[in-house]
Structures are given as structure tokens and as C-alpha cells.
N, C-alpha and C positions, 0 to 999 in steps of 0.2 A: 697560268695554273700549276700548282706543284705535282711533279711527277711522282706517280705512285709505283714503287719498286716491285709491288706484288700484283699489279695488272699487265698481262701480257699483251702486246699490241698487235690487235688483229686488223686495225685499219690500214695500215701500211702494208701495201700489198707485197712489196719485194722482200719484205720481213717474212712474211707469211709463205710466199713462193719458196724462198730458202728453206724454211722449215719442213715443208711437204715435200719438196724435191729430195731432201737428205734421205727420208725414210723412203722414197719409192726407189732410190738407186742402191740403197744400202746393201742389198742381198748380193750385186754384182759389182758396183764401182770400185770397191777396195782391190779387186784382182787386178785391175789396169790403172790405179790410181795410187799416189803417192799417201801414205800414212802419217797423218801429222800427230796423233796420239790414240790412246787405246785406255778406256774406262772399263774397268773390269774386263766384260767379254765384248764391249762395244767399240767398234772402229770408228775413228773420225778421220775423214779422207781429207786431203788438200783441197780437192774440190769443193767439199762441204765447208770447210773455214773461208774459201774465196767467195762463195756465194753469200756466207753471212756479213763477211767484211764489206762486199761490195753494198749490200742490203743496209749497213750501218752507215757507210758513207753517205748514200743517197738520202737516209733519214737527216743526217747532221746538215747536210747541204741544203736540204729542203728548209731547214731551222734556220739557215744563215750561218752555220757554225763551221769551223775549220776542223778535219780530223787530227786527233794527236798522234804524235808519232807511235806511241806505243799500243796504238788502237788494235792492231792484229792479235796482239797478245791478249788483250782484254776482250776480243771476240772468241778466241779459243777457250778462254776461261768460263766465258758464258755458257758455250756450248758443254763444257764439261759439267758445270753447276746444273743446267737443265737436265741432263742425264741422270745426274745423281739425285735431284729432286723427284724425277718422275720415277727411279726405281723405288725410291723411298715410299712414295704416294701410292704406288700400285702393292707394294710389300704390306703396307697398313691398311690399305682400304678404307680410310678414315672418311672420305668424301667421294661422291659420285658425281658425273656428268650426265645431264639430260639431254635427249635428243633436241629438245626445243632450244638449249643453250647452243648446242653445235649448230644448229639451222641459223640462228640470229648471228654467231660469228661469220658462218659463209656467207649470209646475206652481206654482212658488212664489208668483206673482201670483194664480192661479186659487184656491189655497187661503186666499188672504185673504178670501175670501168665504163665506157660510154655505153655499151650495149652487151647482150648476153653474147652474142657472136663474138665480140673482141675479148671477152672474158673466156670463153671456151677455147679461143685462138691461143691465148697467153698459156692457157694450161696444157694444151697441145702441144706448144712449142718446146714445154718443157718434160714432155711425156710424162705428165700428171693427169689423172683422172678425177673427177668431182667426189669421188668415193674417198680417195686418197687423201684429198685437201680437208675433207671433213675429218678423216681420221686424225689428222695432224693438229687440225685447231682443237679436236677433243683432248688432246695431250696438253696443249697450251692452256686451255681452261682447267684441267687437272691439275696443273702445277701451280698455277694461281690460286685455286681453290683450297689447296692443301696448304699453303704456305700461309694463306690467310687463317686457316684452322690451327695449324701448327704453329705459328708464331704471332701474327697479329692479334689474334683474338684474345690473347694473353696479355696484352699490354695495356698497363693502365697508367694514367698521369694524375698525381695529385692537383688539388687545387692550389698548393701552394707553389708548387712547380709552374703552374700556369701564370699566377700572379707575378711571381719572380722574372719570367720571361717577358711580360708585359712590361714591367718595369725597366728592365733591361734593352727593349727594343720600343720603345714608345714612339719614336720617330718613324717606326714603319707603320703606325696604325693612324697616325693623323690625330683626326678629333674624335675618334672611336674611343668610346668608354671600355673599361675591360669587359663589361657586361656583354657588349655587342663585338667585343673582337675574341670573346673565349673560346665560341666554336673553332675559329680559324686556329688559334694558338693551341687547342688541344690536338687538332689534325696535324699542326707542325711537328709538335713533340711526339705524338704516336708514331707518325712516319719515321722521325729520327731514332727513337728508341727501337721501333721494329727493324730498321735497318742495320742497327746496330746488332740485334739478336739474329738478324739473318746471317750476317756475317760469322758469327759464332756457330750457327747450326751448319753452314757450309762448311766452315772449317772441321767440325765435327764429321760431317759425312765424308769430305776429303780424308781425313785421317783413318777412316775404316775402309776406303777403297783403294782398290789396285789402280794407280793412274801411271801410265808411261807417256812422257812427251818426248817426240823425236826431235832432234835437232833438225833445225830449218836449213834449207841450202843457202 
């Protein structure tokens, strides 16, 4: 299944736990932690990047993939991008997140544990409350919905482009006619164009932001 760049993964607990833990510790952790970057007024600590890096390594290993050498920089970039998107989303207030959406995401994370006790024990180990988890899941959903609204909803693929892709990649579709493959092709081309527009959008946000990345030891 094609990965959607606009869907924030909430099923993988390690990633979700990193995100929620970051916010819970933000008010005090930077006082005793190294600072890896500062985005506008938002501090990104070394431990925050470490947690995100570990979560991504776990995700890749679960998919049978080997982490690339530049993964840590990619992880830091993704944290910076997430902060900028959230700031923009909250500034323009184009989309809202319902309590029902948050509860659904929360249940998705919770169901990754064998029992409620195991779930709460994991939260307690990281000094996280269920309310803090829900608040961070709300931010994830907000970022996903905002980028959908801001970028993906404006992407259009022409019939000519769809047919061209089909003709140039017929071996990928086997015996499927164009009519049967059209929906899949449209999805592929929309994701490709949305990814390009997302890169442009992030470059625009970065150009307007104050970003300081500290040298790693």
C-alpha cells in the first residue's frame, strides 16, 4: 500500500509516545538537556530527537528495513517541519479537530497493548497522562487535516496525464485496462504532486521562520 505523506501515523505506539512525551517535558527538560535546535521560540532538545530517532528505527526494523546513515538529520528535519505546520495551522484556523477524532486515535494507540493495565503502565513509565496523550494526538490530526486542506485538496491530475502514466508503466498493471487502473493511477499521481507541493510549502515556511540548528557533538 502506498504511503500517504499526509497521514500522521498513530498506530505505531513508539512514534506516538515520542510525540506526547515531548510536549509533557518541554516546559522543564531543556533546562537540563542539550538543545539540538530552536524553531522560532520552540526549543527542540537532544532527548526529543533521540526519542524520535529510536521510534523511527523501530518502525523501519518492523518493516524489515535498515536505517540510513542520515536518518538522524531526517528525524530532526521532520520535527522542525511538524512544528512549523502546527504553528501555521493554529494561526489560520482553517480546520478543526473533533473530540471524536481524538478518541478514535487514542483508542488506536491503546489497542496496541495487550491490556489497559499495560497501556497505562507504559504511559506512567514515561510520566505521561492520558490527557497529555490525547492533546498530542489532537496536534497530529490537526497537522494532517491542515496539510490536506492547504495542499492536497487543490491537486488535480488531468486525464491526459493519467493515460500517459498508464502507457509508460503498463508492466505495473498486468492485464488491467486503463479504466480499471485509472483510480489507482490518479492516486499515485495526486500523491506525487502533493509531495512536491508539500516540499515547496515547507521551504516557504522555513524561509519565514527563525531556525537555529546546533552543531552535534
